[in-house]
C-alpha positions in Angstrom: 58.8 120.1 73.4 60.5 117.7 70.4 63.7 119.4 71.2 63.4 118.9 74.9 62.3 115.1 74.5 65.1 114.4 72.1 67.7 116.2 75.2 65.6 113.7 77.5 66.6 110.8 75.8 69.8 111.4 75.5 70.2 111.8 79.2 68.1 108.5 78.9 71.5 106.7 77.0 74.4 108.4 78.9 72.6 106.6 82.0 72.2 103.7 80.7 75.5 103.5 79.1 77.1 104.5 82.6 74.9 101.7 84.3 76.2 99.3 81.9 79.6 100.2 81.9 79.9 99.5 85.9 77.6 96.4 85.8 80.8 95.1 83.2 83.5 96.0 84.7 81.9 95.0 88.0 81.6 91.5 86.9 85.4 90.4 86.8 84.7 91.0 90.6 83.6 87.2 90.2 87.6 86.0 88.8 89.3 84.7 91.4 92.1 87.2 92.3 96.1 86.6 91.6 98.0 87.1 95.2 101.0 88.9 95.3 103.8 86.9 95.9 105.5 87.9 99.2 108.5 90.0 99.4 112.6 89.3 99.4 112.8 93.0 100.6 111.6 95.1 104.1 110.9 98.9 103.6 111.2 101.4 106.4 108.0 103.0 106.8 106.5 106.3 108.0 103.0 105.7 109.1 101.5 109.0 108.9 98.2 109.5 110.8 96.7 113.3 110.3 94.6 113.7 113.5 92.0 116.8 115.1 91.4 116.6 118.8 90.9 112.6 118.4 91.6 111.6 122.4 89.1 109.1 122.0 89.9 106.9 119.6 93.4 107.4 118.7 94.8 105.1 121.3 93.4 102.1 120.4 94.8 102.6 116.2 98.1 103.2 117.9 97.8 99.9 119.9 96.8 98.5 116.8 100.3 99.7 114.8 102.4 98.7 117.8 101.2 95.1 117.4 101.8 94.8 113.4 103.8 92.0 112.7 106.6 93.9 110.5 109.7 94.6 112.1 109.8 97.5 115.1 113.2 99.0 113.9 111.6 99.2 110.0 109.0 101.9 110.9 107.7 104.7 112.9 104.0 106.4 113.3 103.9 109.9 112.9 101.0 111.8 114.5 100.3 115.0 112.7 98.0 117.0 115.4 95.8 119.4 113.8 95.1 122.3 115.7 94.3 119.8 118.7 93.1 121.6 121.5 92.3 118.1 124.0 94.9 115.5 124.7 95.9 113.6 121.1 99.6 114.6 121.2 100.1 113.4 124.8 98.3 110.2 123.8 100.6 109.8 120.7 103.6 110.3 122.7 102.4 107.7 125.2 102.8 105.0 122.5 105.7 105.5 121.2 104.8 108.0 118.5 106.0 111.1 117.1 104.0 114.4 116.8 104.4 116.8 114.1 102.4 119.8 115.3 99.9 120.8 112.3 100.6 124.6 111.5 97.6 127.4 111.2 97.1 126.9 107.5 96.2 123.4 107.4 92.6 123.1 106.7 92.0 119.6 105.4 93.6 116.2 105.4 95.6 117.0 102.4 97.2 120.1 104.1 98.3 117.7 106.3 99.4 114.9 104.3 101.8 117.8 102.6 103.2 119.2 106.0 104.1 115.7 106.7 105.4 114.5 103.5 107.9 117.8 104.1 109.0 117.2 107.2 109.9 113.9 106.6 111.4 114.5 103.2 115.1 114.2 104.8 114.7 110.8 106.4 115.3 107.5 105.0 111.5 106.2 105.3 111.1 104.6 101.6 107.0 104.2 102.2 105.0 106.0 103.5 101.5 104.6 104.7 98.1 106.7 105.9 95.6 106.0 107.9 93.4 108.2 109.9 92.8 108.5 113.9 89.7 106.2 114.2 91.2 103.3 112.3 92.9 100.3 113.7 95.0 98.2 111.9 95.1 94.4 110.9 98.5 93.1 112.2 99.4 91.7 108.8 99.1 95.2 107.2 102.4 96.4 107.1 103.4 92.9 105.6 100.7 92.9 102.6 101.8 96.6 101.9 105.2 95.8 101.3 104.8 92.7 99.3 103.2 94.9 97.2 106.0 97.6 97.3 108.7 94.4 96.4 105.9 93.6 93.4 107.0 96.9 91.6 103.9 99.4 92.6 104.2 102.7 94.1 101.1 103.1 95.7 98.6 100.5 97.0 95.4 100.9 98.6 93.9 98.2 101.0 90.8 96.8 102.0 88.6 99.1 103.4 86.3 97.5 106.3 84.1 98.7 109.2 84.4 98.6 113.1 80.6 99.2 113.6 78.7 97.7 110.9 75.8 97.0 113.4 75.3 100.4 115.0 73.1 101.9 113.0 70.8 101.7 109.7 73.4 104.7 108.8 76.7 103.0 109.8 75.0 99.7 108.6 74.7 101.4 104.7 77.9 103.0 105.1 79.4 99.5 105.6 78.3 97.5 102.3 79.0 100.7 100.8 82.5 99.8 101.0 82.0 96.2 100.8 80.7 97.2 97.7 83.6 99.4 96.7 86.3 97.1 97.6 84.8 94.2 95.6 83.2 95.4 92.6 85.5 98.5 92.3 89.0 97.5 93.5 88.7 93.6 93.4 87.2 93.8 89.7 90.2 96.1 88.5 92.8 94.5 90.3 91.5 91.3 88.5 92.1 92.4 85.3 95.5 94.2 85.9 93.9 97.5 85.8 94.5 100.5 88.5 92.4 100.7 91.4 91.0 103.8 93.3 92.2 105.1 96.6 89.6 105.2 99.0 90.3 107.7 101.7 92.7 105.7 104.6 94.7 102.5 104.5 96.6 103.3 101.6 100.3 103.5 100.7 102.6 105.5 98.7 106.8 105.3 97.9 108.6 108.2 99.2 109.8 108.1 95.5 106.9 108.7 93.9 106.7 111.8 95.9 109.6 113.5 95.1 108.9 112.5 91.6 105.5 113.9 91.5 105.0 115.9 94.6 101.8 116.3 96.9 99.4 119.0 96.1 96.1 118.5 96.6 93.8 121.2 95.4 90.2 119.7 96.1 88.2 118.5 99.2 88.8 114.5 98.3 92.3 113.9 98.2 92.4 110.4 97.9 90.0 110.8 94.7 92.4 113.8 93.1 95.4 111.2 93.6 93.4 108.2 91.5 93.1 110.6 89.0 96.8 112.2 88.4 98.2 108.3 88.9 95.8 107.6 86.0 97.7 111.3 83.9 101.1 109.5 85.4 100.6 106.4 84.3 101.3 105.0 87.7 99.1 101.9 88.2 97.4 101.6 91.5 97.3 98.2 93.6 94.5 96.8 95.3 95.6 94.7 98.2 93.1 92.7 99.7 94.8 91.5 102.5 95.9 94.7 103.7 92.4 95.6 106.2 92.1 98.9 107.8 88.7 98.9 109.9 87.3 101.9 109.8 84.6 104.1 112.1 81.7 104.8 109.9 79.2 107.6 110.5 75.8 106.3 112.5 73.6 109.6 112.1 72.4 110.8 108.9 72.7 114.4 109.3 76.7 113.5 109.8 76.2 111.1 106.4 74.8 114.2 105.1 77.9 116.9 105.6 80.4 113.9 105.0 78.8 112.8 101.8 78.5 116.5 101.0 81.8 117.3 101.2 83.1 113.8 99.0 80.5 115.1 96.7 81.7 119.0 96.6 85.3 117.3 96.2 84.5 115.1 93.4 82.9 117.7 91.5 86.3 119.4 92.0 88.2 116.7 90.5 86.1 116.6 87.5 86.0 120.5 86.7 90.1 120.6 87.5 91.2 117.2 85.8 88.4 116.5 83.1 89.9 118.0 79.8 93.3 116.2 80.8 91.7 112.5 81.1 89.3 112.6 78.0 92.4 114.2 75.8 94.5 111.1 77.4 92.1 108.1 77.6 91.4 108.9 73.5 94.5 109.6 72.6 96.4 106.9 73.8 93.3 104.7 74.6 93.7 104.6 78.5 91.9 102.8 80.2 92.8 104.2 83.8 92.0 108.1 81.8 88.6 107.1 81.4 87.8 105.4 84.6 88.5 107.7 86.0 86.5 109.9 84.3 83.5 107.8 84.4 84.0 107.9 88.1 84.6 111.7 88.2 80.7 112.1 86.3 78.9 110.9 89.0 77.4 113.5 90.8 76.6 115.0 87.2 75.1 111.9 86.1 72.7 111.1 89.0 71.8 115.5 88.3 71.0 114.6 84.9 68.6 112.0 85.5 66.9 113.9 88.6 65.9 116.9 85.7 65.1 114.0 83.4 62.5 112.0 85.9 60.9 115.7 86.8 61.0 116.5 83.0 59.1 113.7 81.9 56.4 114.0 84.8 56.2 117.7 84.0 55.4 117.2 80.0 52.8 114.1 81.0 50.7 117.1 83.3 51.4 119.3 80.2 50.2 116.4 77.7 47.5 115.5 79.6 48.7 112.2 80.3 48.0 109.8 82.9 50.9 108.2 85.1 51.6 104.9 85.0 51.6 103.9 88.5 51.8 100.2 88.0 54.7 100.6 85.9 56.8 103.0 87.6 56.2 100.8 91.4 57.5 97.5 89.4 61.0 99.6 88.0 61.3 100.5 91.7 60.2 97.1 93.5 63.3 95.7 90.8 65.6 98.9 91.6 65.1 97.7 95.8 65.7 94.4 94.6 68.6 94.3 92.8 70.2 96.4 95.8 69.3 93.7 97.9 70.9 91.1 96.3 73.9 93.3 95.3 74.4 94.0 98.8 73.8 90.0 99.9 76.2 89.5 97.1 79.2 91.8 98.2 78.6 90.3 101.8 79.0 86.6 101.3 81.7 87.1 99.1 84.0 89.0 101.6 82.7 86.1 104.0 80.9 88.8 106.0 77.9 87.8 108.5 74.5 88.7 107.3 73.3 89.5 110.6 75.6 92.4 111.2 74.7 94.1 108.2 70.5 93.5 107.8 70.2 97.4 108.9 71.7 97.9 105.8 70.8 95.5 103.5 66.8 96.7 103.6 67.9 100.4 103.9 70.5 101.1 101.2 68.4 102.5 98.5 67.2 105.2 100.5 70.8 105.9 101.6 71.6 106.1 97.9 68.6 107.9 96.8 69.8 110.5 99.8 72.8 110.9 97.8 71.0 112.5 94.6 69.9 115.7 96.2 73.5 116.0 97.8 74.7 115.5 94.2 72.4 118.3 92.8 73.5 120.5 95.4 77.5 119.7 94.4 77.0 119.9 90.7 74.8 123.5 91.3 77.2 124.9 93.2 79.8 123.5 90.7 81.8 122.6 93.4 82.6 125.5 95.3 85.1 125.3 97.7 83.2 123.9 101.6 84.5 124.8 104.5 86.2 121.2 105.8 84.0 120.2 109.4 85.6 117.5 111.8 83.5 114.3 111.9 82.9 113.3 115.6 84.7 109.7 116.6 84.0 107.8 119.6 84.0 104.4 119.1 86.2 102.2 121.6 87.3 99.2 119.7 90.4 97.3 119.8 91.5 95.4 117.3 91.7 92.5 119.3 87.9 92.8 119.5 88.2 92.9 116.0 89.6 89.8 115.2 87.6 87.9 117.7 84.7 89.0 115.9 86.2 86.9 113.1 84.4 90.0 110.6 87.1 89.4 108.1 
């Protein structure tokens, strides 16, 4: 029993340290961000859109790309049609996009990107911009990313915003989650001149970086894997807050569970593959980005340990015949719930959003985060075993003009 109690104390120390780390780093989001200077050179862009049966939404993305305030002769759009059986390819062609037909071996977004980079390697594009088919893109996106490249960055992440923050409590929670991620993770690191995190869509990489490092995603989360590799390569990821992508958020809990499970499994896969390298380089060279990536990757493991610790404390109390102090535990939950609400409202206000658009998520975000705990437990128990990639259905018909009219950003 004594040994178990000592182990639980150690787990509590890990948990508290983990929380303090993110509180301290997150506070840097309160600083004023340094603007990226306007570049004096225009680079050529290949805009890459992996798509699998996305006829319902891809048209609005392509319209927003056609409306970019960037010289039309300096960018082309390529849709990677991954085993499509609908009109995705014909819609792409009708909007002057080029189509790269996906091969049978494509099983993930990472595979689709690898194919695109291979197909485009002999062309004269200097920068690759990556979007999902359900996105719509702010007119200044390419201009702002061009500024980042002119500033010397080889890879950059834009601001991931939401098309549908008020649809359901699930989409609202997702939207707040990304506001928190943009603000207290990426903006905070930008403010202390440290590398940010790639966040799935709305990011760019230079052709030079791909030629130098290659691209071969081994996990379900190609964005997290790229972030980790950049830390190991000493390649700083720039967060460009004014390069905005509007993303369609999942609206049902069942789809959310499926999507977040894929993310958690991919995170555990990254931890298994890159853990030793990150620790070794982080300690040996005192490299912040390596240790920062390592802390991010252990998130599923920390949640797993928290749940096990909670259960063990409860079991020990029962074995010892101790009464459970429901008042103190209830107080802790109330405090945690209140902090979640304050954090949500802070992120919303800092990004100049309308509270009314996120009201469904403000009060349900703690439930959303708690539901992530069993997902992470499953991912840890399965040790990040490969899952079959499943498509998330996208149907939200929103144009870039409508988004700009709503003044979400």
